[in-house]
C-alpha positions as CSV (number, residue, x, y, z in Angstrom):
1,M,-1.6,-47.4,3.4
2,T,1.0,-44.6,2.7
3,K,0.0,-41.0,2.2
4,T,1.3,-38.0,0.2
5,P,3.3,-35.7,2.5
6,I,1.2,-32.5,2.4
7,Y,-2.4,-33.1,1.5
8,N,-2.4,-36.6,2.9
9,F,-3.8,-38.2,-0.3
10,D,-3.9,-42.0,-0.3
11,H,-1.1,-43.6,-2.3
12,L,-2.2,-46.6,-4.5
13,E,-1.6,-50.0,-3.0
14,P,1.1,-52.1,-4.6
15,L,-0.1,-54.3,-7.5
16,A,1.6,-56.7,-9.9
17,G,4.3,-54.8,-11.9
18,S,4.0,-51.8,-9.5
19,P,1.7,-49.6,-11.7
20,E,1.1,-47.5,-8.6
21,V,4.6,-46.1,-8.6
22,P,4.3,-43.5,-11.5
23,V,0.8,-42.5,-10.2
24,N,2.2,-41.9,-6.7
25,D,5.1,-40.0,-8.1
26,Q,2.8,-37.7,-10.0
27,M,0.7,-37.1,-6.9
28,D,3.8,-36.1,-4.9
29,A,4.9,-33.8,-7.8
30,A,1.5,-32.1,-7.9
31,E,1.8,-31.3,-4.2
32,N,5.3,-29.9,-4.7
33,A,4.2,-27.7,-7.5
34,I,1.6,-25.9,-5.3
35,N,3.4,-25.9,-2.0
36,K,7.1,-26.5,-2.0
37,T,9.9,-23.8,-1.7
38,V,12.8,-24.3,-4.1
39,T,16.0,-22.3,-4.4
40,W,17.8,-21.3,-7.6
41,D,21.5,-20.3,-7.4
42,F,22.4,-17.8,-10.2
43,D,26.1,-18.2,-9.3
44,G,26.8,-14.6,-10.4
45,A,25.1,-14.9,-13.8
46,T,22.8,-12.2,-15.3
47,T,20.2,-14.7,-16.3
48,F,18.7,-18.0,-15.1
49,T,16.2,-19.9,-17.3
50,L,13.7,-22.3,-15.8
51,T,12.5,-25.3,-17.8
52,Q,8.9,-26.4,-17.5
53,D,9.9,-29.3,-15.3
54,Q,11.9,-27.0,-13.0
55,V,9.0,-24.6,-12.5
56,A,6.8,-27.6,-11.6
57,T,9.2,-28.6,-8.7
58,G,7.9,-25.8,-6.4
59,F,5.5,-22.9,-5.9
60,I,7.8,-20.5,-4.1
61,H,11.0,-19.9,-6.1
62,V,13.8,-18.3,-4.2
63,C,16.6,-16.7,-6.3
64,I,20.1,-16.2,-4.8
65,N,23.6,-15.0,-5.9
66,G,22.6,-12.9,-8.9
67,H,24.8,-10.6,-10.9
68,A,26.0,-7.4,-9.2
69,S,24.1,-5.2,-11.7
70,G,20.9,-7.2,-11.5
71,S,19.6,-10.4,-13.0
72,T,16.7,-11.9,-15.0
73,L,14.7,-15.0,-14.2
74,Y,13.1,-16.5,-17.4
75,L,9.9,-18.6,-17.1
76,P,8.9,-21.1,-19.8
77,I,6.2,-20.4,-22.4
78,T,3.4,-21.8,-20.3
79,D,0.7,-20.6,-18.0
80,R,2.0,-20.5,-14.4
81,F,1.1,-18.9,-11.1
82,V,4.1,-18.8,-8.7
83,V,5.8,-16.8,-6.0
84,V,9.3,-15.4,-6.8
85,Q,11.4,-14.3,-3.8
86,N,14.5,-12.1,-4.6
87,D,17.2,-12.9,-2.1
88,Q,19.8,-11.3,-4.2
89,T,21.4,-7.8,-3.6
90,E,20.0,-6.2,-6.7
91,D,16.7,-6.0,-8.5
92,L,15.4,-9.2,-10.2
93,T,13.4,-9.1,-13.5
94,V,10.9,-11.9,-14.2
95,R,9.9,-12.4,-17.8
96,V,9.0,-15.2,-20.3
97,V,11.6,-16.8,-22.4
98,G,12.2,-15.0,-25.7
99,D,12.2,-11.4,-24.2
100,V,8.5,-10.9,-25.2
101,G,5.7,-9.3,-23.3
102,S,5.6,-7.4,-20.0
103,T,7.9,-8.0,-17.1
104,V,7.8,-7.8,-13.3
105,V,10.8,-6.2,-11.4
106,I,11.2,-7.4,-7.8
107,A,13.4,-5.4,-5.4
108,N,15.9,-7.3,-3.3
109,G,14.5,-8.9,-0.1
110,I,11.0,-9.0,-1.5
111,A,8.7,-11.8,-2.5
112,V,6.0,-11.3,-5.2
113,A,3.3,-13.5,-6.6
114,V,3.3,-13.5,-10.4
115,Y,1.2,-14.9,-13.2
116,A,2.8,-15.8,-16.5
117,D,0.5,-16.5,-19.5
118,G,3.2,-17.6,-21.9
119,T,3.8,-14.0,-23.1
120,D,3.3,-11.5,-20.2
121,V,4.3,-11.7,-16.6
122,T,2.0,-9.8,-14.3
123,E,2.2,-9.1,-10.5
124,V,-0.7,-10.5,-8.6
125,T,-1.1,-7.6,-6.1
126,G,-3.9,-9.0,-4.0
127,F,-1.9,-12.0,-3.0
128,N,-0.4,-12.0,0.5
129,P,1.9,-14.9,1.2
130,P,2.4,-16.1,4.8
131,A,5.2,-14.2,6.6
132,T,6.6,-17.3,8.1
133,I,7.3,-18.8,4.6
134,L,8.7,-15.8,2.8
135,S,10.1,-12.9,4.7
136,S,9.9,-10.9,7.9
137,N,9.1,-7.9,5.6
138,W,5.5,-9.3,5.0
139,Q,3.1,-7.7,7.6
140,I,-0.3,-6.2,7.9
141,P,-0.3,-2.6,6.7
142,Q,-0.4,0.0,9.4
143,R,-2.9,2.8,8.9
144,G,-3.1,6.2,10.5
145,A,-1.3,9.5,10.6
146,L,1.4,11.3,12.6
147,V,1.7,15.1,12.2
148,E,4.1,17.8,13.5
149,L,5.2,21.4,13.3
150,V,7.6,22.6,10.6
151,A,9.0,25.2,13.0
152,D,8.5,26.5,16.5
153,D,5.2,28.4,17.0
154,T,6.4,31.6,18.7
155,G,4.4,34.3,20.4
156,A,1.3,32.1,20.5
157,N,-1.7,33.1,22.6
158,Y,-3.6,30.2,24.2
159,S,-4.9,32.1,27.2
160,A,-8.4,31.9,26.0
161,G,-8.0,28.3,24.7
162,A,-7.3,27.3,21.1
163,V,-6.6,24.3,19.0
164,I,-3.0,23.7,17.9
165,P,-2.2,23.8,14.1
166,F,0.0,21.1,12.6
167,D,1.6,21.9,9.2
168,A,3.7,18.8,8.4
169,E,3.1,15.1,8.1
170,V,5.5,12.4,9.2
171,Y,3.1,9.9,7.5
172,D,-0.6,9.8,6.5
173,T,-1.9,6.6,5.0
174,D,-5.5,7.7,4.4
175,T,-5.7,11.4,3.8
176,I,-6.4,12.0,7.5
177,H,-4.7,15.4,7.6
178,D,-4.2,18.4,5.4
179,N,-1.2,20.6,5.9
180,S,-3.0,23.9,5.0
181,T,-6.8,23.5,5.2
182,N,-8.2,22.8,8.7
183,N,-4.7,21.7,9.6
184,T,-5.6,21.4,13.3
185,R,-7.6,18.3,12.5
186,L,-7.2,14.5,12.1
187,T,-10.3,13.3,10.3
188,V,-11.6,9.7,10.3
189,P,-11.6,8.1,6.9
190,S,-14.5,6.2,5.3
191,G,-15.0,2.6,6.7
192,V,-13.2,3.2,10.0
193,T,-15.1,2.4,13.2
194,K,-12.5,2.7,16.0
195,V,-9.3,4.8,16.5
196,R,-6.8,5.6,19.2
197,L,-5.2,9.1,19.4
198,G,-2.4,10.8,21.3
199,C,-0.2,13.9,21.4
200,T,2.9,15.4,23.0
201,V,3.4,19.2,23.4
202,E,6.5,21.0,24.6
203,L,6.4,24.6,25.7
204,G,9.8,26.3,25.1
205,L,9.0,29.8,26.4
206,I,6.3,30.3,29.1
207,A,6.0,32.3,32.2
208,S,6.8,30.2,35.3
209,I,4.0,28.6,37.3
210,Q,1.3,28.5,34.8
211,F,-1.6,26.0,34.7
212,V,-1.9,24.3,31.2
213,I,-4.7,22.1,30.1
214,L,-4.6,19.8,27.0
215,T,-7.9,18.4,25.8
216,L,-8.7,16.0,23.0
217,F,-11.6,17.7,21.1
218,K,-13.9,15.6,18.9
219,N,-15.9,17.5,16.3
220,G,-15.2,20.8,18.2
221,V,-16.4,19.7,21.7
222,D,-15.0,17.9,24.7
223,T,-18.2,16.2,25.8
224,Y,-18.1,12.7,24.4
225,P,-17.4,9.2,25.7
226,G,-13.6,8.7,26.1
227,C,-12.6,12.4,26.1
228,V,-9.1,12.8,27.4
229,R,-7.8,15.8,29.4
230,R,-4.4,16.5,30.9
231,R,-3.9,19.4,33.5
232,A,-0.4,20.3,34.8
233,E,1.3,23.2,36.5
234,I,4.2,24.3,34.4
235,S,7.1,25.7,36.3
236,A,10.0,25.5,33.9
237,V,10.8,26.4,30.3
238,G,11.0,23.3,28.1
239,S,8.2,21.5,30.0
240,E,6.5,18.7,28.1
241,M,3.1,17.1,28.5
242,G,0.8,14.9,26.5
243,F,-2.0,12.3,26.6
244,S,-3.0,9.1,24.9
245,S,-6.7,8.1,24.5
246,G,-8.3,4.7,24.8
247,I,-10.0,3.1,21.8
248,L,-12.8,5.4,20.6
249,E,-15.8,4.6,18.5
250,V,-16.0,6.9,15.5
251,S,-17.8,7.4,12.2
252,A,-16.4,8.7,8.8
253,T,-15.7,12.5,8.8
254,D,-15.4,12.7,12.7
255,Y,-12.4,14.9,13.4
256,F,-10.1,15.4,16.4
257,E,-8.0,18.3,17.6
258,V,-5.6,19.1,20.4
259,H,-7.0,22.0,22.4
260,M,-4.7,23.9,24.8
261,D,-5.5,26.4,27.6
262,V,-2.7,28.4,29.2
263,E,-3.6,30.2,32.4
264,T,-2.5,33.8,31.8
265,D,0.6,33.9,29.6
266,T,-0.4,35.4,26.2
267,S,2.9,34.7,24.4
268,V,4.2,31.2,24.6
269,T,6.4,29.1,22.3
270,V,5.3,25.7,21.2
271,N,8.5,23.7,20.3
272,S,8.4,21.8,17.0
273,D,10.9,19.2,18.1
274,R,8.7,17.4,20.6
275,T,5.2,18.5,19.5
276,H,3.2,15.8,17.7
277,F,-0.3,14.5,17.2
278,W,-1.3,11.1,15.9
279,M,-4.2,8.8,15.0
280,E,-4.0,5.0,14.8
281,I,-6.8,3.1,13.0
282,V,-7.6,0.0,15.1
283,E,-10.9,-1.3,13.6
284,V,-12.7,-1.1,10.3
285,E,-16.3,-1.9,9.4
286,N,-15.6,-5.3,7.8
287,A,-13.2,-6.9,5.3
288,S,-14.4,-4.5,2.6
289,A,-12.3,-1.8,4.3
290,L,-9.1,-3.8,3.9
291,P,-7.0,-2.2,1.1
292,Y,-6.3,-3.8,-2.3
293,H,-3.7,-2.1,-4.5
294,V,-2.9,-2.3,-8.2
295,G,0.3,-0.7,-9.6
296,D,2.4,-0.5,-12.7
297,H,4.7,1.9,-14.5
298,V,5.7,2.9,-18.1
299,E,9.1,4.3,-18.8
300,G,9.4,6.9,-21.6
301,T,6.5,8.2,-23.8
302,F,3.4,6.3,-24.6
303,A,2.6,4.4,-27.8
304,S,-0.9,4.8,-29.2
305,D,-3.4,2.5,-27.4
306,E,-0.6,1.2,-25.2
307,V,-1.8,-1.0,-22.3
308,C,-0.2,0.7,-19.3
309,V,-1.8,-1.5,-16.6
310,K,-3.3,-5.0,-17.1
311,H,-4.3,-6.7,-13.9
312,M,-6.4,-9.7,-13.1
313,L,-8.3,-9.3,-9.9
314,T,-7.5,-12.1,-7.4
315,E,-10.3,-11.0,-5.0
316,D,-13.7,-9.3,-5.2
317,V,-12.8,-5.6,-5.0
318,N,-14.7,-2.4,-4.8
319,F,-13.2,0.7,-6.4
320,A,-14.8,4.0,-5.2
321,E,-16.6,6.4,-7.6
322,H,-14.1,8.5,-9.5
323,F,-11.4,6.4,-7.8
324,A,-11.7,8.5,-4.6
325,G,-9.1,7.7,-2.0
326,N,-5.5,6.9,-2.6
327,T,-5.6,6.2,-6.4
328,N,-3.0,8.4,-8.2
329,F,-1.4,8.5,-11.6
330,E,1.8,10.6,-11.7
331,F,4.1,11.4,-14.6
332,G,7.8,12.4,-14.7
333,V,7.3,14.7,-17.8
334,A,4.2,16.9,-18.2
335,A,1.8,16.8,-21.1
336,D,1.8,19.3,-23.9
337,A,-1.9,18.6,-24.6
338,E,-4.8,17.2,-22.7
339,T,-4.3,13.4,-22.5
340,I,-7.1,11.0,-21.7
341,F,-6.5,7.4,-20.6
342,D,-9.2,4.8,-20.9
343,I,-10.2,2.8,-17.8
344,V,-11.4,-0.6,-18.9
345,Y,-13.0,-3.4,-16.8
346,D,-13.8,-6.8,-18.2
347,G,-13.3,-5.5,-21.7
348,S,-15.6,-2.5,-21.4
349,S,-14.7,1.1,-20.9
350,V,-16.0,2.3,-17.5
351,G,-14.2,5.6,-17.1
352,S,-11.3,7.8,-17.8
353,A,-8.2,9.4,-16.3
354,T,-7.4,12.9,-17.7
355,V,-4.0,14.6,-17.6
356,A,-4.5,18.4,-18.3
357,I,-2.1,20.5,-20.3
358,S,1.2,21.0,-18.4
359,A,0.0,18.7,-15.6
360,T,1.8,15.7,-14.1
361,V,-1.1,14.1,-12.3
362,A,-4.5,12.7,-13.5
363,T,-8.1,13.4,-12.5
364,F,-10.6,10.5,-12.7
365,S,-14.1,10.0,-13.9
366,V,-15.6,6.6,-13.0
367,T,-19.3,7.0,-12.4
368,G,-20.5,4.6,-9.7
369,G,-17.1,3.2,-9.2
370,I,-16.2,-0.4,-10.1
371,T,-17.6,-3.6,-8.4
372,G,-14.8,-5.9,-9.3
373,I,-15.1,-9.7,-9.4
374,A,-12.2,-12.1,-8.9
375,G,-10.8,-13.3,-12.3
376,K,-11.9,-10.1,-14.2
377,V,-9.3,-7.9,-15.8
378,L,-8.7,-4.2,-15.1
379,E,-6.8,-2.2,-17.7
380,I,-5.5,1.4,-18.2
381,I,-5.0,2.2,-21.9
382,A,-3.3,5.2,-23.4
383,P,-5.2,7.2,-26.1
384,N,-5.0,6.4,-29.8
385,S,-3.0,9.5,-30.4
386,A,-0.8,9.8,-27.3
387,D,0.7,13.1,-26.3
388,A,4.3,13.3,-27.6
389,N,5.7,14.8,-24.4
390,L,3.9,13.0,-21.6
391,A,6.2,10.4,-20.2
392,D,7.3,8.2,-17.3
393,G,4.0,7.2,-15.9
394,V,3.4,5.6,-12.5
395,F,0.0,4.1,-11.9
396,G,-1.4,3.3,-8.5
397,I,-5.1,2.2,-8.1
398,A,-6.5,1.7,-4.6
399,G,-9.7,-0.3,-3.8
400,Y,-11.1,-2.3,-0.9
401,L,-11.9,-6.0,-0.6
402,A,-15.6,-6.7,-1.0
């Protein structure tokens, strides 16, 4: 008995008049529609329109050879969930035939899962396609922070021992560091259970033959399992030293600092070029600490009751109270008057995002957060009388898988 090529379904056995042939063909077509990768050559055109039959030939649709100024892929007026991969040199816009409803813009070299309901095309942001199928750009997000000095720290006195301040961030994925408040610290974010830390310190001006000790402090002390200390005798200007910890067990709000002791020199220079401090997150409590992101944008000013974000959750997701964390709404043009956006979950208002007069960012009020269920819809809606000046909004909402 023959089988379908992917799911290994049984084909029907031959009967008189071969009635099994069209049934077997439909079984094969169904597998293609939910598994196969197909490629569409734009041949330099600005648009390419897929028929309903063409959409059904595959699940991953790779678009190549688009127009130099960008192209548009049109989907038929039908419900479809597909992955679109842009292998062109410019942005690719995906929308429904007839130029109606919302669109999704895909940067070159990126693959995006989209859902089309016959009018709107929406990015399915919780979907992560396999890297081996789509692109080497798909990978597990790195989390942590790397901080440094803006300029050399001159005339510094570490003879009695002190922690080193860091006033610039190379990256910080989880608000681990603050450049001005307690800027000596890297603080463990919520949901993280294990981290790894390290530092490099270069002394550009120091009296010769000085003992220097670097210690990784945790919560202000050096007595904890896994504490790291490095001691060296410095005999030349421009000497560099550092350390790297093992994997350390931590709790939310634990903080780490680089503590330095210099033997007798009361005026040393800490060089900014080669002085860094970093934290790498290596373990979280459970899957609920894995991030889930929702994003969209609106160009120009806002229409009354405009739906700025409309996203169907693809997983069960928890959004923190008052959207604490990495959620942010930013605007290119400030508001002339206070503007309040409605946060709607499953058809009911659950909170608000407020943009103050002259502000370009929002503050959030979402009491108790949102316990999101896969298949429910999250929306951000502009007020009935939108501010005439507020414009160019970018909306980013961060949650964690439940």
